[in-house]
All heavy atoms as an XYZ file, in Angstrom:
770
protein
N     135.296    159.349     56.515
C     136.299    159.735     57.479
C     135.692    160.839     58.354
O     135.071    161.754     57.865
C     137.556    160.237     56.738
C     138.746    160.300     57.628
S     140.268    160.833     56.766
C     140.521    159.478     55.651
N     135.984    160.791     59.653
C     135.501    161.802     60.581
C     136.316    163.102     60.450
O     137.491    163.045     60.079
C     135.584    161.319     62.025
C     134.607    160.246     62.341
C     134.709    159.886     63.813
C     133.704    158.800     64.187
N     133.739    158.491     65.582
N     135.707    164.215     60.808
C     136.406    165.489     60.825
C     136.581    165.894     62.289
O     135.746    165.580     63.134
C     135.619    166.556     60.063
C     135.570    166.296     58.596
C     134.879    167.453     57.902
C     134.866    167.145     56.409
N     134.337    168.276     55.645
N     137.664    166.605     62.542
C     137.989    167.048     63.898
C     138.395    168.532     63.878
O     138.972    168.992     62.911
C     139.149    166.233     64.494
C     138.802    164.779     64.709
C     138.951    163.861     63.680
C     138.309    164.354     65.924
C     138.634    162.527     63.862
C     138.000    163.026     66.137
C     138.152    162.125     65.102
O     137.818    160.778     65.281
N     138.115    169.222     64.992
C     138.568    170.573     65.156
C     139.684    170.590     66.193
O     139.562    169.957     67.255
C     137.387    171.444     65.676
C     137.639    172.914     65.842
C     137.984    173.563     64.484
C     136.397    173.609     66.413
N     140.753    171.269     65.886
C     141.887    171.316     66.803
C     141.479    172.027     68.078
O     140.890    173.104     68.047
C     143.045    172.053     66.156
C     144.314    172.050     66.999
C     145.428    172.830     66.382
N     145.858    172.257     65.131
C     146.865    172.694     64.409
N     147.587    173.723     64.832
N     147.194    172.116     63.275
N     141.804    171.440     69.206
C     141.477    172.011     70.506
C     142.476    173.153     70.773
O     143.700    172.977     70.623
C     141.599    170.943     71.609
C     141.360    171.534     72.976
C     140.659    169.797     71.358
N     141.941    174.298     71.214
C     142.885    175.424     71.513
C     143.723    175.137     72.731
O     143.223    174.506     73.682
C     141.946    176.629     71.729
C     140.602    176.044     71.980
C     140.572    174.671     71.415
N     144.941    175.511     72.693
C     145.855    175.377     73.824
C     146.846    176.509     73.771
O     147.207    177.004     72.697
C     146.528    174.015     73.866
C     147.311    173.673     72.641
C     148.708    173.875     72.590
C     146.700    173.166     71.515
C     149.441    173.565     71.488
C     147.430    172.845     70.374
C     148.777    173.045     70.362
N     147.325    176.922     74.933
C     148.238    178.046     75.008
C     149.685    177.577     74.816
O     150.117    176.543     75.343
C     148.099    178.680     76.389
C     148.880    179.972     76.571
C     148.608    180.603     77.886
O     147.453    180.564     78.377
O     149.553    181.162     78.484
N     150.424    178.335     73.967
C     151.830    178.033     73.733
C     152.611    179.341     73.810
O     152.052    180.421     73.707
C     152.062    177.388     72.354
C     151.358    176.066     72.235
C     151.671    178.326     71.223
N     153.922    179.221     73.987
C     154.819    180.370     73.798
C     155.372    180.240     72.392
O     155.580    179.129     71.908
C     155.939    180.338     74.831
C     155.458    180.555     76.232
C     156.636    180.552     77.222
O     157.797    180.318     76.830
O     156.343    180.725     78.420
N     155.632    181.375     71.747
C     156.193    181.329     70.410
C     157.090    182.534     70.184
O     156.847    183.618     70.734
C     155.086    181.322     69.364
N     158.129    182.343     69.412
C     159.036    183.428     69.093
C     159.559    183.209     67.670
O     159.866    182.089     67.298
C     160.172    183.557     70.117
C     161.051    182.308     70.153
C     161.017    184.796     69.851
N     159.587    184.305     66.898
C     160.175    184.187     65.546
C     161.655    183.918     65.708
O     162.328    184.578     66.504
C     159.914    185.465     64.761
C     160.286    185.313     63.296
C     159.722    186.460     62.483
C     159.991    186.162     61.022
N     159.368    187.180     60.171
N     162.140    182.927     64.976
C     163.550    182.531     65.133
C     164.487    183.637     64.720
O     164.355    184.229     63.660
C     163.862    181.252     64.347
C     165.289    180.827     64.535
C     165.651    180.223     65.745
C     166.245    181.056     63.590
C     166.962    179.841     65.971
C     167.588    180.690     63.802
C     167.923    180.099     64.987
O     169.232    179.753     65.211
N     165.480    183.866     65.570
C     166.586    184.774     65.256
C     167.866    184.116     65.700
O     167.923    183.511     66.768
C     166.426    186.095     65.984
C     165.273    186.966     65.536
C     165.223    188.286     66.274
O     166.309    188.954     66.381
O     164.147    188.630     66.784
N     168.874    184.246     64.874
C     170.190    183.689     65.207
C     170.757    184.398     66.438
O     170.607    185.606     66.598
C     171.151    183.882     63.999
C     170.645    183.053     62.823
C     172.566    183.488     64.359
C     171.358    183.382     61.488
N     171.338    183.629     67.318
C     171.995    184.200     68.497
C     171.101    184.376     69.700
O     171.561    184.841     70.737
N     169.828    183.966     69.641
C     168.921    184.059     70.768
C     168.875    182.819     71.652
O     168.238    182.799     72.657
C     167.519    184.416     70.293
C     167.412    185.721     69.552
C     167.529    186.883     70.497
C     167.295    188.178     69.756
N     167.359    189.345     70.579
N     169.548    181.742     71.188
C     169.584    180.519     71.978
C     168.301    179.728     72.012
O     168.083    178.926     72.904
N     167.461    179.916     71.001
C     166.163    179.238     70.956
C     166.297    177.808     70.470
O     165.570    176.921     70.887
C     165.200    179.994     70.023
C     165.033    181.437     70.512
C     163.842    179.323     69.917
C     164.426    182.377     69.488
N     167.290    177.572     69.630
C     167.474    176.240     69.040
C     168.041    175.255     70.074
O     168.586    175.674     71.088
C     168.384    176.321     67.822
C     169.822    176.690     68.122
C     170.044    178.169     68.394
O     169.483    179.026     67.659
O     170.794    178.506     69.325
N     167.881    173.980     69.780
C     168.460    172.942     70.640
C     169.859    172.543     70.202
O     170.544    171.841     70.947
C     167.552    171.697     70.634
C     166.234    171.962     71.334
O     166.171    172.803     72.254
O     165.211    171.373     70.929
N     170.261    172.937     69.025
C     171.593    172.576     68.533
C     171.741    172.933     67.084
O     170.876    173.556     66.463
N     172.864    172.498     66.510
C     173.201    172.756     65.110
C     173.753    171.489     64.495
O     174.414    170.707     65.190
C     174.256    173.847     64.993
C     173.822    175.178     65.509
C     173.979    175.504     66.862
C     173.245    176.107     64.682
C     173.597    176.730     67.362
C     172.833    177.335     65.166
C     173.005    177.640     66.502
N     173.507    171.284     63.232
C     174.110    170.189     62.472
C     174.751    170.765     61.221
O     174.198    171.684     60.618
C     173.069    169.166     62.058
C     172.517    168.377     63.204
C     172.524    166.891     62.911
N     172.131    166.169     64.096
C     171.056    165.355     64.147
N     170.331    165.162     63.086
N     170.782    164.747     65.250
N     175.888    170.222     60.810
C     176.509    170.709     59.554
C     175.565    170.508     58.363
O     174.918    169.464     58.291
C     177.753    169.858     59.411
C     178.071    169.376     60.804
C     176.721    169.223     61.482
N     175.521    171.495     57.497
C     174.692    171.412     56.291
C     175.066    170.180     55.491
O     174.179    169.514     54.933
C     174.840    172.678     55.458
C     174.076    172.711     54.136
C     172.601    172.591     54.355
C     174.416    173.978     53.343
N     176.345    169.836     55.459
C     176.777    168.640     54.688
C     176.085    167.388     55.254
O     175.679    166.504     54.452
C     178.277    168.490     54.740
O     178.745    168.414     56.089
N     175.901    167.272     56.537
C     175.190    166.140     57.128
C     173.710    166.148     56.766
O     173.093    165.117     56.470
C     175.285    166.123     58.648
C     176.684    165.729     59.137
O     177.547    165.363     58.279
O     176.911    165.780     60.364
N     173.113    167.331     56.809
C     171.699    167.497     56.464
C     171.462    166.985     55.051
O     170.499    166.249     54.779
C     171.234    168.959     56.633
C     169.797    169.152     56.165
C     171.403    169.418     58.063
N     172.343    167.361     54.153
C     172.199    166.955     52.726
C     172.510    165.499     52.518
O     171.710    164.756     51.930
C     173.117    167.840     51.828
C     172.615    169.298     51.876
C     173.121    167.301     50.396
C     173.618    170.254     51.240
N     173.648    165.021     53.015
C     174.061    163.645     52.725
C     173.254    162.613     53.466
O     173.079    161.506     52.987
C     175.563    163.421     53.055
O     175.777    163.743     54.434
C     176.434    164.288     52.202
N     172.686    162.964     54.634
C     171.895    161.998     55.377
C     170.410    162.107     55.025
O     169.598    161.391     55.566
C     172.112    162.177     56.883
C     173.536    161.836     57.266
C     173.822    162.038     58.765
O     172.915    162.195     59.556
N     175.102    162.074     59.120
N     170.098    163.005     54.121
C     168.728    163.098     53.558
C     167.683    163.525     54.560
O     166.534    163.123     54.471
N     168.066    164.356     55.555
C     167.078    164.793     56.569
C     165.933    165.532     55.931
O     164.808    165.193     56.105
C     167.749    165.663     57.614
C     168.604    164.931     58.580
C     169.967    165.155     58.630
C     168.064    163.995     59.469
C     170.755    164.484     59.530
C     168.849    163.299     60.364
C     170.215    163.553     60.399
N     166.266    166.605     55.187
C     165.213    167.483     54.635
C     165.751    168.171     53.394
O     166.966    168.171     53.129
C     164.782    168.580     55.638
C     164.068    167.990     56.819
C     165.932    169.424     56.071
N     164.868    168.806     52.676
C     165.303    169.650     51.552
C     166.002    170.874     52.156
O     165.636    171.353     53.206
C     164.022    170.118     50.776
O     164.366    171.221     49.954
N     166.995    171.361     51.462
C     167.730    172.500     51.994
C     167.084    173.846     51.674
O     167.559    174.882     52.059
C     169.173    172.453     51.554
C     169.403    172.682     50.055
C     170.813    172.542     49.641
N     171.577    173.737     49.984
C     172.845    173.895     49.633
N     173.470    172.994     48.971
N     173.469    174.972     50.012
N     165.939    173.846     50.986
C     165.240    175.054     50.627
C     164.930    175.864     51.875
O     164.285    175.395     52.811
C     163.933    174.786     49.895
C     164.165    174.175     48.513
O     165.295    174.286     47.984
O     163.186    173.616     47.948
N     165.375    177.105     51.891
C     165.115    178.108     52.960
C     165.605    177.682     54.365
O     165.162    178.262     55.330
C     163.640    178.474     53.009
C     163.162    179.140     51.733
C     161.759    179.651     51.886
C     161.350    180.347     50.590
N     159.995    180.916     50.720
N     166.483    176.669     54.448
C     167.043    176.332     55.764
C     167.870    177.495     56.273
O     168.602    178.119     55.497
C     167.922    175.120     55.687
C     167.304    173.765     55.610
C     168.351    172.682     55.505
C     166.371    173.488     56.774
N     167.770    177.821     57.552
C     168.655    178.819     58.127
C     170.046    178.199     58.130
O     170.241    177.039     58.505
C     168.221    179.160     59.572
C     169.240    180.084     60.229
C     166.851    179.800     59.580
N     171.034    178.991     57.647
C     172.391    178.489     57.552
C     173.318    179.515     58.181
O     173.246    180.698     57.879
C     172.792    178.273     56.093
C     171.910    177.226     55.412
C     172.246    177.071     53.948
O     173.353    177.345     53.516
N     171.273    176.603     53.177
N     174.144    179.043     59.064
C     175.096    179.885     59.815
C     176.490    179.347     59.530
O     176.735    178.176     59.649
C     174.798    179.821     61.310
C     173.366    180.267     61.586
C     175.798    180.645     62.112
C     172.868    179.886     62.948
N     177.423    180.270     59.179
C     178.796    179.828     58.981
C     179.577    180.083     60.264
O     179.637    181.210     60.775
C     179.428    180.635     57.825
O     178.626    180.487     56.664
C     180.819    180.168     57.533
N     180.167    179.010     60.814
C     180.920    179.153     62.076
C     182.334    179.695     61.756
O     182.700    179.901     60.599
C     180.926    177.883     62.871
C     181.861    176.796     62.334
O     182.541    177.032     61.300
O     181.939    175.724     62.949
N     183.108    179.906     62.797
C     184.419    180.515     62.659
C     185.394    179.661     61.832
O     186.384    180.145     61.323
C     185.026    180.839     64.021
C     185.247    179.617     64.899
C     185.746    180.057     66.261
C     185.894    178.809     67.123
N     186.233    179.122     68.483
N     185.113    178.340     61.713
C     185.935    177.444     60.924
C     185.472    177.306     59.474
O     186.013    176.534     58.699
C     185.974    176.077     61.574
C     186.588    176.102     62.949
O     187.569    176.827     63.193
N     186.041    175.354     63.868
N     184.406    178.060     59.110
C     183.906    178.023     57.782
C     182.855    176.924     57.506
O     182.406    176.753     56.379
N     182.510    176.177     58.540
C     181.513    175.116     58.412
C     180.117    175.752     58.439
O     179.806    176.535     59.311
C     181.638    174.059     59.534
C     180.534    173.006     59.453
C     183.018    173.421     59.491
N     179.284    175.357     57.506
C     177.913    175.858     57.449
C     177.056    174.958     58.346
O     177.008    173.759     58.161
C     177.375    175.900     55.999
C     178.224    176.835     55.184
C     175.903    176.335     55.995
C     177.873    176.853     53.717
N     176.397    175.573     59.334
C     175.568    174.835     60.280
C     174.092    175.194     60.131
O     173.758    176.340     59.752
C     176.018    175.187     61.721
C     177.460    174.897     62.060
C     177.819    175.474     63.420
C     177.732    173.415     62.006
N     173.230    174.254     60.426
C     171.775    174.450     60.387
C     171.219    174.258     61.767
O     171.401    173.190     62.378
C     171.122    173.463     59.422
S     171.683    173.654     57.730
N     170.502    175.247     62.321
C     169.907    175.107     63.664
C     168.694    174.188     63.611
O     168.015    174.102     62.595
C     169.527    176.532     64.028
C     169.308    177.242     62.729
C     170.272    176.557     61.754
N     168.437    173.545     64.763
C     167.272    172.660     64.862
C     166.700    172.694     66.270
O     167.362    173.143     67.217
C     167.633    171.219     64.463
C     168.607    170.577     65.438
C     168.160    169.904     66.564
C     169.975    170.568     65.183
C     169.049    169.278     67.435
C     170.864    169.978     66.052
C     170.401    169.323     67.174
N     165.453    172.237     66.361
C     164.818    171.965     67.671
C     164.510    170.483     67.664
O     164.362    169.852     66.609
C     163.587    172.810     67.939
C     163.926    174.284     68.041
C     162.504    172.573     66.909
N     164.388    169.926     68.854
C     164.080    168.535     68.998
C     162.688    168.401     69.621
O     162.369    169.025     70.608
C     165.103    167.815     69.893
O     166.402    168.070     69.419
C     164.852    166.341     69.958
N     161.842    167.611     68.967
C     160.517    167.312     69.469
C     160.381    165.824     69.706
O     161.295    165.067     69.379
C     159.439    167.829     68.485
O     159.288    166.905     67.419
N     159.246    165.427     70.204
C     159.041    163.973     70.414
C     159.014    163.209     69.093
O     159.126    161.987     69.079
C     157.796    163.713     71.237
C     156.502    164.186     70.590
C     155.300    163.857     71.473
N     154.136    164.344     70.859
C     153.454    165.392     71.267
N     153.848    166.102     72.290
N     152.371    165.802     70.618
N     158.851    163.932     67.987
C     158.875    163.323     66.658
C     160.264    163.310     66.042
O     160.455    162.741     64.985
C     157.906    164.031     65.731
C     156.469    163.884     66.156
C     155.560    164.554     65.205
N     154.179    164.370     65.610
C     153.160    164.923     65.032
N     153.357    165.714     63.977
N     151.938    164.721     65.459
N     161.217    163.957     66.665
C     162.587    163.975     66.164
C     163.124    165.373     65.948
O     162.613    166.344     66.495
N     164.119    165.464     65.102
C     164.785    166.715     64.817
C     164.004    167.515     63.790
O     163.594    166.952     62.754
C     166.217    166.458     64.320
C     166.889    167.714     63.799
C     167.061    165.794     65.423
N     163.778    168.797     64.036
C     163.140    169.698     63.121
C     164.100    170.848     62.789
O     164.476    171.609     63.696
C     161.821    170.270     63.681
C     160.883    169.178     64.112
C     161.187    171.253     62.709
C     159.701    169.649     64.926
N     164.512    170.945     61.545
C     165.425    172.017     61.130
C     164.644    173.310     60.921
O     163.539    173.308     60.389
C     166.186    171.627     59.888
C     167.214    170.562     60.164
C     166.907    169.224     59.978
C     168.459    170.899     60.670
C     167.831    168.242     60.279
C     169.386    169.912     60.970
C     169.072    168.578     60.776
N     165.221    174.409     61.370
C     164.537    175.719     61.309
C     164.768    176.343     59.958
O     165.873    176.381     59.427
C     165.088    176.613     62.439
C     164.830    175.967     63.785
C     164.407    177.997     62.377
C     165.547    176.627     64.958
N     163.677    176.865     59.368
C     163.696    177.506     58.078
C     163.526    179.038     58.257
O     163.040    179.480     59.290
C     162.608    176.976     57.183
C     162.805    175.503     56.880
C     161.714    174.963     55.925
N     161.899    173.561     55.696
C     162.805    173.034     54.835
N     163.600    173.825     54.141
N     162.916    171.725     54.672
N     163.928    179.774     57.249
C     163.803    181.227     57.284
C     162.329    181.582     57.559
O     161.429    181.049     56.940
C     164.256    181.836     55.959
C     165.690    181.611     55.675
C     166.116    182.011     54.258
O     165.328    182.664     53.563
O     167.221    181.637     53.853
N     162.098    182.513     58.497
C     160.756    182.988     58.819
C     160.009    182.116     59.776
O     158.868    182.442     60.140
N     160.568    181.003     60.214
C     159.863    180.117     61.142
C     159.696    180.709     62.529
O     160.546    181.493     62.976
C     160.654    178.775     61.338
C     160.338    177.751     60.263
O     159.527    178.019     59.358
O     160.919    176.635     60.360
N     158.630    180.317     63.199
C     158.417    180.584     64.591
C     158.730    179.271     65.338
O     158.356    178.214     64.861
C     156.995    180.994     64.881
C     156.678    182.408     64.509
C     156.476    182.784     63.187
C     156.615    183.411     65.509
C     156.212    184.083     62.860
C     156.322    184.726     65.154
C     156.120    185.059     63.824
O     155.830    186.336     63.496
N     159.389    179.399     66.463
C     159.626    178.219     67.316
C     158.498    178.238     68.358
O     158.317    179.228     69.060
C     161.018    178.267     67.989
C     161.154    177.075     68.962
C     162.095    178.224     66.927
N     157.748    177.159     68.393
C     156.612    177.033     69.297
C     157.050    176.168     70.492
O     157.659    175.113     70.304
C     155.442    176.270     68.617
C     155.100    176.894     67.244
C     154.227    176.188     69.522
C     154.648    178.293     67.261
N     156.767    176.651     71.697
C     157.119    175.927     72.906
C     155.841    175.628     73.685
O     155.165    176.579     74.150
C     158.109    176.723     73.769
C     159.306    177.120     72.917
C     158.536    175.893     74.974
C     160.137    178.242     73.485
N     155.451    174.401     73.750
C     154.233    174.010     74.444
C     154.466    173.977     75.947
O     155.612    173.963     76.408
C     153.739    172.657     73.961
C     153.361    172.668     72.487
C     152.859    171.312     71.994
O     152.625    170.430     72.800
O     152.732    171.188     70.771
N     153.384    173.953     76.729
C     153.530    173.932     78.210
C     154.299    172.709     78.696
O     154.931    172.746     79.741
C     152.161    174.002     78.856
O     151.376    172.905     78.433
N     154.297    171.629     77.897
C     155.040    170.425     78.249
C     156.561    170.602     77.991
O     157.352    169.742     78.384
C     154.545    169.252     77.405
O     154.837    169.487     76.004
N     156.920    171.710     77.337
C     158.334    171.944     76.993
C     158.669    171.452     75.579
O     159.751    171.703     75.107
N     157.748    170.733     74.950
C     157.955    170.236     73.595
C     158.040    171.400     72.656
O     157.297    172.359     72.762
C     156.800    169.283     73.212
C     157.139    168.419     72.022
O     158.326    168.119     71.817
O     156.180    168.051     71.297
N     158.992    171.340     71.699
C     159.191    172.413     70.755
C     158.886    171.908     69.330
O     159.096    170.725     69.021
C     160.668    172.881     70.732
C     161.079    173.600     72.000
C     162.538    174.046     71.835
C     163.058    174.718     73.097
N     164.465    175.068     72.960
N     158.393    172.806     68.503
C     158.274    172.516     67.094
C     158.308    173.851     66.339
O     158.348    174.906     66.954
C     157.029    171.674     66.768
C     155.739    172.226     67.266
N     154.897    172.980     66.475
C     155.141    172.145     68.470
C     153.856    173.350     67.171
N     153.957    172.852     68.393
N     158.276    173.801     65.009
C     158.345    174.996     64.197
C     157.075    175.192     63.409
O     156.403    174.227     63.058
C     159.529    174.929     63.243
S     161.126    174.912     64.044
N     156.773    176.463     63.149
C     155.652    176.787     62.315
C     156.098    177.878     61.370
O     156.705    178.883     61.780
C     154.508    177.310     63.174
S     153.003    177.744     62.249
N     155.867    177.670     60.075
C     156.281    178.643     59.073
C     155.600    179.978     59.290
O     154.411    180.045     59.615
N     156.348    181.039     59.082
C     155.794    182.360     59.242
C     154.600    182.636     58.353
O     153.723    183.460     58.655
N     154.522    181.937     57.228
C     153.422    182.113     56.263
C     152.100    181.588     56.795
O     151.040    182.010     56.353
C     153.774    181.490     54.940
C     154.108    180.023     55.013
O     154.514    179.551     56.052
O     153.984    179.327     53.960
N     152.108    180.651     57.746
C     150.853    180.115     58.280
C     150.703    180.393     59.762
O     149.608    180.134     60.303
C     150.779    178.579     58.064
C     150.700    178.273     56.589
C     151.869    177.834     58.729
N     151.699    180.961     60.426
C     151.634    181.221     61.842
C     150.401    182.025     62.272
O     149.654    181.658     63.167
C     152.906    181.880     62.332
C     152.948    182.100     63.822
C     153.275    181.090     64.672
C     152.629    183.364     64.367
C     153.290    181.300     66.060
C     152.624    183.566     65.728
C     152.976    182.521     66.588
N     150.152    183.137     61.561
C     149.058    184.035     61.913
C     147.683    183.373     61.737
O     146.753    183.733     62.465
C     149.127    185.299     61.078
N     147.576    182.403     60.856
C     146.269    181.757     60.684
C     146.040    180.669     61.734
O     144.914    180.209     61.914
C     146.160    181.148     59.257
O     147.068    180.083     59.097
N     147.091    180.214     62.414
C     146.941    179.170     63.391
C     147.000    179.682     64.849
O     146.501    179.022     65.775
C     148.040    178.130     63.227
C     147.898    177.384     61.931
C     148.962    176.298     61.800
N     148.792    175.635     60.522
C     149.642    174.749     60.061
N     150.719    174.439     60.768
N     149.429    174.192     58.909
N     147.629    180.830     65.046
C     147.833    181.340     66.414
C     147.464    182.808     66.458
O     147.659    183.538     65.497
C     149.311    181.189     66.835
C     149.783    179.760     66.885
C     150.384    179.189     65.805
C     149.606    179.044     68.040
C     150.817    177.835     65.877
C     150.037    177.703     68.104
C     150.647    177.116     67.015
N     146.887    183.203     67.581
C     146.621    184.627     67.830
C     147.175    184.976     69.228
O     147.146    184.166     70.135
C     145.148    184.929     67.711
C     144.247    184.272     68.695
C     142.795    184.667     68.477
N     141.883    183.773     69.170
C     141.712    183.768     70.494
N     142.362    184.596     71.252
N     140.857    182.912     71.039
N     147.654    186.200     69.328
C     148.242    186.616     70.599
C     147.151    186.800     71.671
O     146.035    187.232     71.351
C     148.963    187.973     70.378
C     149.817    188.388     71.555
C     150.690    189.592     71.258
O     150.892    189.929     70.072
O     151.162    190.174     72.238
N     147.493    186.422     72.885
C     146.559    186.598     74.015
C     147.233    187.457     75.074
O     148.461    187.605     75.056
C     146.110    185.258     74.613
C     147.328    184.396     75.095
C     145.300    184.440     73.590
C     146.937    183.150     75.806
N     146.431    187.999     75.954
C     146.976    188.824     77.021
C     147.721    188.036     78.064
O     147.462    186.940     78.367
C     145.872    189.624     77.699
C     145.257    190.614     76.737
O     145.977    191.095     75.828
O     144.055    190.913     76.887
């Protein structure tokens, strides 16, 4: 099998915080669990005024990505969004001027 090196490219990134409007939307936690989207481990969960627990997500060309605690939301120049765990963000990205 051939090996490849990832080509560097510039992106915008921000550590996810509730209330900053970074997400593309929210889905009820009950849907996330019953529809088998992802494991609920470390999912960001927000309780709305009606008591419904919601999970924020971003949409990429690969589909819906639910945001986990400590995630950075990556925004590529094309506008495509995805998430990167805070535990690996520093090893994959470095700040530029």
